[in-house]
N, C-alpha and C positions, 0 to 999 in steps of 0.2 A: 348289278343288283336287281334291276327290273326283270332280267331274264331269269334269275333265281326264283323270284316271286312267282313268275308265270309258270315256272316248272312246278312250284308247289301247288298252284291252281290246277295244273294238269294231273298231278298226283291225286289231288282231292277228287277230281272228276272221275278218274279211273277206279278209285276205291270207294266211291260214294256209298255203295251198298254195305260197306263195313261199318258205317256210322249207326249209332242208336237211332231208332225211329224218330225220337223227339228232335234230333238235330238235322235230319235230312232236308226238310223244307228250308231251314235257315241256310244250309250249305248251297242248296240249289239257287236261292235268291242271290247269294253272293256271286255265284258263277254266272248267273244271268246278267247281273249288273256289270260284271267284268266284260262279258261278251258285247254288251250294248255300248258301254262307255270306254272300254279299253283301259280303265284304271279303277282303283279303289282307294279309299282313305287309308291312312296308316293303321287305324284301329281295325278296319275291315281286313287288311292284309294280315294283321296279327291273328285274326280269327281263321282266315284261310290256312295259315301255317298250323294253328292249333288243331283245326278240324282234319287236316291232312294226316297229322300224327295219329289222331284219334281213330280215323278210318282204317289206319294200318295196324291198330292195336298197340301203338307206342305210348307208354305212360307219360303223363304230364309231370315232368320232374320239377317244374316250377312251383308246384303245390306241395305243402307239407302233408305227410301222411295223416289221414284223419284218425282220431281216436275211435277205437271200437271196444265194446265190452261184450263178452260172451254171456248171453242170458238164456240160451236154449231156443229151439224151434217152437214157435207158437202154433203148432199144428191144431191142437184142440180149440184154441180161440178162433183160428181161421175157419174151422169147420162150423163153429157156431155162427160166425159172420156170413158164411156162404148160405147157410140155412135161412137166416133172417133176411138176406138180400133178395129172396123171392117175394118178400112182402114189403120190405123197407128200402127207401132210397139210399140211405147211408147208415147201416147198422154200426153201433158203437157201444162201448161200455164207459161208465162214468164212475170213477173211484176216488179215493182220498189218500194223500200221502200222510205220513206221521205228523207233519206240521199243519195238517188241515187243508192243504192246497188241493184243489180239484184237478183231476187228471182225466183227460178224454183220450180214448184209444180206438182207432178204427183201421180198416184195411183199405189200401189204395186201390182204386178201380183199374180195370184193364187198359183204359186210355190214359192213365196217369204216367208221369215221367218214371215212376218206380212201381210198376204193376207187381202185385203180390207182396209188397212191403207193408209193414204195420207202422202207422204214423202215431205220434204221441204229442199231445198238447198239455200245457199246465196253465191253470187259471184262465181257461177258455180260449185265450187269444195268443198265448206264448208257445210257439212251436219248439218242441224239446228234442226232436230227433226222430229216427226211424229204426225199425228192426228189419233186417233183410231175411230172405227165406232160409238162410243157413243158421239163423239164431244170433246174429251179431247186431248189437245195438250201437248205433252211431249217434251220440249226443251232439247237439250243436255246440260249437266251441265256447260260446259265451255263457253257457248254462252254469248256474251256481253249483259248485262241487257237492254240496249237501243234497241239493235237489237231484242231481245226477245219481248219487249213491242210492237215494231212496227209490228212484225210478228203476234202477238196476235190480234192486231187491224185489220190487213189485213185479217187474217183467219176468224175473226168474220164477216167482210164485205162480204167475199166470201160465208159464211154460209147463210147469209140473202139474198144477191142479187148477185149470182155468175156471171151472164152474164153482168150485169151493171157494176160491180166492175172491171171485166177483161177488158171490152170494154173501160171504163174510162181511164185505164192505157194506152191502145193502142192509144187512141186519144191524150192523154197528151204528149206521148213520140214519136209519129209518127211511131210506129212499131207495127206490128200485135201482139196481146197479146198471140197468140198461137205458131206461128212459129218464131216470133221475127224478121221477115224480114221487111224492110222499107215499109211504106204505101205510094203509089204514086197515086193510083186511087182515085178520089174525093169521091166516094161512100165508099170505104174502109176506108179512112181517117175519114169520117163522123161517121162510126159505131165502129171503133177501131180494126177491123180485116178484113182480105181479103176474097174474094169470095170463094176460095177453102177451106179455114179453116172453113168458115161458113157452107159449105156443109158437111165437115167432122164432125163437132161438132153439127150439126143439129140446126143451129141458123139462124135467119132472116138476110137478107143482101139487100142493095140497097133500 
C-alpha cells in the first residue's frame, strides 16, 4: 500500500506543471514534507492522490457535477470593469433583485483563483456564485432557488444590455449603480449613475 502511495507522489511530481497555478505551491509543500519525513498523514495522502489526478487532467468523480445556468457572456460588463480598473481598486456594480435584496457584482483579479470570472454576492456578505468566461453561471448549492432564478434573469439582462440594465436600477432606486451613493443631481438621476462614475466606467452622462 505504501508503495502505491509513493508511486502517486512520483506521478504528482512528474506532472506538477499540469496543476492550476493556485494548487502548485500546496503540492510542492506536500512533496517537500514527504521527502523530509518519509511519510504523510492519511489526509495528506488523500490530497496527493487527488492532486496527482488533477495534474493529469483526470476528473474528480467523487464530486457531484455542479449546477450551471447559461446566462451569456458578460463581455460588455467586463469591458466596463477593465476601463474602471485603471482608476479603481475593485470596480463593481450594485443592483437590486425583485425582492429588494442588494446584489454586488465584480470581476475577479488576475491573481484570483478564478481570473476572468465574474463574482456575485447578495446582501453584501453572501457569496452567490460566479460566471465563467463562457457565460455559465455557477450558483452556490445552498442558494435559495428564488434568489437563484432572480440572479439568472439579472445576469442575462447584463449580458445583453449591461449599461441599460445597470442604469435602470440606478434610476429606480435613486442610487448610483456603481458606487451606490444617493443620486441628487438631476442629470445623474436621469441616467442612473453619477458623473464621476460615468468617467470611471467610460459611459455617457448628461
